[in-house]
N, C-alpha and C positions, 0 to 999 in steps of 0.2 A: 141304701145306695148313696152314692156321693153327690154332693152339691154341684159337682162338675157336670152333671147331667142337665144343664140349663136348657129350658125349652121343652123338656120331655116330662110328661106326667107319669104317675105311677103305673097306669095300664100299659103305656108304651114301653116303659122299662121292663115290665113283666113279660111282655111279648118278646122283647129282644133277649132277655135272659133265657127264655124258653128255647131259643135257637142258638144259645151259647155265646151271646154277645153281652158281656157283663161289665164292660168298661167303655168309656167314651173313646179311648184309643183303639179298642178292638172294633168299635163301630166305624171309626174313621178309616181303618185299614180294610174294611169289608167293601165288596162291590154293592153299590146302592141298589141295582136291579135285583141281585140275588137276595138281599135283605128284604126288599119289598115283596118279592115273590114268596118268600118264606113266611111273612107275617100277615099278609093281606087276608081279609076275611074271604071265605070260600062260599 
């Protein structure tokens, strides 16, 4: 993963990648509520 992922640890990046968010730009263009709902622990 890129150094552009400032502030996110490896586990957070893994969770994001699991839902198809593999770049900071893709994260910025995603709806925050949808991302949270997709990665929050159940």
